[in-house]
Residue, then its C-alpha position, 0 to 999 in steps of 0.5 A: m394807461k397806454k396812449v391810443l390814437s384811433l380812427m373809425a373806419s368802414a373799409a372792406i378788406a379781402g383775405t384768403f385762407t392761407a393755412f396749408s390744411t386739406e381745406a386750404y388746398n380745396s378752397s378758393a373762397i375769398t371773405a370780406v371783413r369790415i374794419v371798424e377801427h384802426g389806429t396806433y397803440e403805445l407800448e410800455d417802452g414807448s414804442t408803437v404798433n398799429y392795430k385794426i379792430d374788425e366787425f367781430d371785435n378781433v384785434s390785429v397788431g402790426h407795423y412796429q415802430g421803436g428801438g427794438g430790444d425786449v417787446v411785450l405785446p398787449s392782450e387787449i386794445n380798447g377792451k378788445t382781445v388781440s388775436v392776430i399779429s399781422a403780416n410783416a409786423f416786425y419785418g427787418c427790425k434788426e434791433l429786436t431781441s425778444v417778443k412776448v406774445p400774449d396767450s390770446v393770439k391765435n394767428i401770427s401772419m407771414s413774415a411777421f419776424e422775418g429779418c429780425s437778425s438779433l431776435t433770440s427769443v419768442n414764444i408761440p402761444d398754445g392755439v396757434s396752428e401754423i408757423s406761417h410763410s417766412l415767419f422767422k426767415d433770416c432770424t440768424s440769432l434765433q437758437s431755440v423755439q418751443l412749438p405748442d401742440s396746437i401747431r399743425d402746419i409749418d409753411y414755406e421758408a418758415f425758418e430759412n437761414c436761421i443759422s443758429l437754430t439748434d433746438i426746436n420741438i416739433p409736435e408729432e401731430v404736425e401734418y404739413v412741413m412745406g419746402n425750404a422750411f428748415v433750409n440753412t439751419k443747424w437743426y437740419e444740418e445735424q439730422p442724420d443722412g436718409m429720409v428726414v421725417i417731420g411729423k406727417t411729412v417727408y421733408k427731405y432725403k438727406g445725403t446721397m441715395p445709393d444706387n438701385t434703392s427702393v424707397t417705402v414712405p411710412d404709412d402715416i405720411k400726408l405730405i411729400s415736401g418740395s424737392a424732398f427726393a430731388d436728384c435722387s438718381g439712385m432711386t428706382e422705385v418709390k412706394l407711397p402710402e394710402g393716406l398721402e394727400v399732397i406731393e409738392n413742387d419738384a418732389f421727385s424731379g431729376c430722379s433719372g433712375l425712377t422706373a416705378v411709382t404708384l400714386p395712391d387714391s387718397l392723393m388730392d394735390m400735385g405741385h409743379n415739376i414733380f417728375e421733371g427729368c425722370t427719364g426712366l419713368t414709363s407709365v403713370v396713373i393719376p388718381e381720380n381725386i386730382r382735378s388739376f396739377g402744377y405745371g411741368l408735371f412730366k417735363n422731359c420724361t423721355g421714357l414716358t409712353s403711357v399716362n392715364l389722366p383722371s376722368e374729371l381733370i380740368s386742365i392740362t397745364e403749362s409744359t405738362f408733357e414737354g419733351c416727352t419724346a416717347l409719348e405716342s398716344l394720349t386720351v384727354p378727359d371730356t372735362v378738360e377746359y384748358i390746354g396750356d403753353n408748351a403742354f406737348k412741346g417737343c413730343t416728337e412721337l405723338t401720333e394721336l391725341i383723343v380730345p372728346v371735349r364738346k364745350e369751350l376749350y382754351f389753348g395756350e401758346n406753342t402747345f404742340e411746338g416741335r410736333t411732326d406730321k405724324l400727329t392726328i387730333y381726334g375730336y367732335k366736329d364743330t368744336d374748339i378742338e376742330k377749329y384749333a387743329k385746322d387753324n394750326n395745320i394739324r390733321f383732324a379726324a372726327l370722333n363718332a357720336d359715341g366718342s369712338k374713333p372713326v374706322t377708316t376704309t383702310a382700317a376696315a379693310t385691314t380688320a376684315k382681312k385679319a378676320t378672314t385670315t383667322a377664320s381660314k386658319s381656324n378651319s384647319p384640323k389643328t385650330g378647331d372651331s372657326g366661328a368662335t375664333g372669328i368672333a373673338v378677333a372681330g370683338i378685339a378689333a372693335v375694342l381697339l377701335s373704341a374710345a376710352a370710357y370715362r368713369k365719373r367720380k361720385d360727389 
């Protein structure tokens, strides 16, 4: 019988949901679980692992101490089922050569085997759904891994620097393979040039993309992984499928030849710097599902002139439009609560920003650094946007109660003059009915002077 040193405890621990599923991207919940017992468990070879038992009788094991070699983990401790291997459990154990994980384990937490440079063999039980963040990072002797069909996610840097890894079976139903999961592995080096697709993820474009390439992403793809097409300057167009859910950090950064991209309505999450340096990109419509996105989304997109933001966007994050020197006008949704640091830094041609926000609105630092005197901010009177504009010596113009832009005396006179000129021309035998034309011109002017109507997404 194994020696168990236990301590009764009543400590609450906070944990976050870390699996990279759709629910994880949408979840901000933090749950508290009460630990009822913790202690040290002695293994067959005399080495030890720490353990914790929670109020639901789940046992997690971690913090291995011993001489390495071949380790067999128990399926039960004190009659309770071992279901979790904790984060960093075997971190940096250079003498560890193999681990037998019991079938009862359903979760192996981040970095559990990171830096185990002598590890050659470990089994992943059926029921484990995620290869977590940095799980096998720097396991330089690991050559072969068999993943069960239950795996759905392979997290950031999961196999990074596993330089000996040549054989790994990846189930077809794997959905999310995050950035750098296979960087510096023999397995990746042996993949052919072109689009490397892993399960339902475009992991990376390998090699040099030819000039004037139009890329079509397969229909069943759910994720474009981090830096998947980074610096593919030969790409001129990318066609993304309906069903795509996530575009990760830097996915298209540096694609200077990219001129056209249509983001599907199914898109729910967008990471940092996705289009940074896409100097050929001129217009983008961001889908309605998006509530927020990572920083630097369009940073240094010097050709960008038009962006449609989703009607329920919460924030314009840091450096979103920094360096967008061709951007002249933008309408901010009335749901926005925060405009971040450097959001419009270096937007030298920005002449109007329409911000119909009545509630509290927070600003970061250097939001409009490098602006010129051309800029006018339109907003409601007695709001945070008016105060910000006046405090920072930016021209402010009050929106009408219905959200439309004010018609200045000059603008009204210009409109009247155009209408009169058009009516006069329409009286000539060549143009015909003057009334219809005059009304049409007045109608067009009214449309041009009205603010955008924001469409609310149904819950």
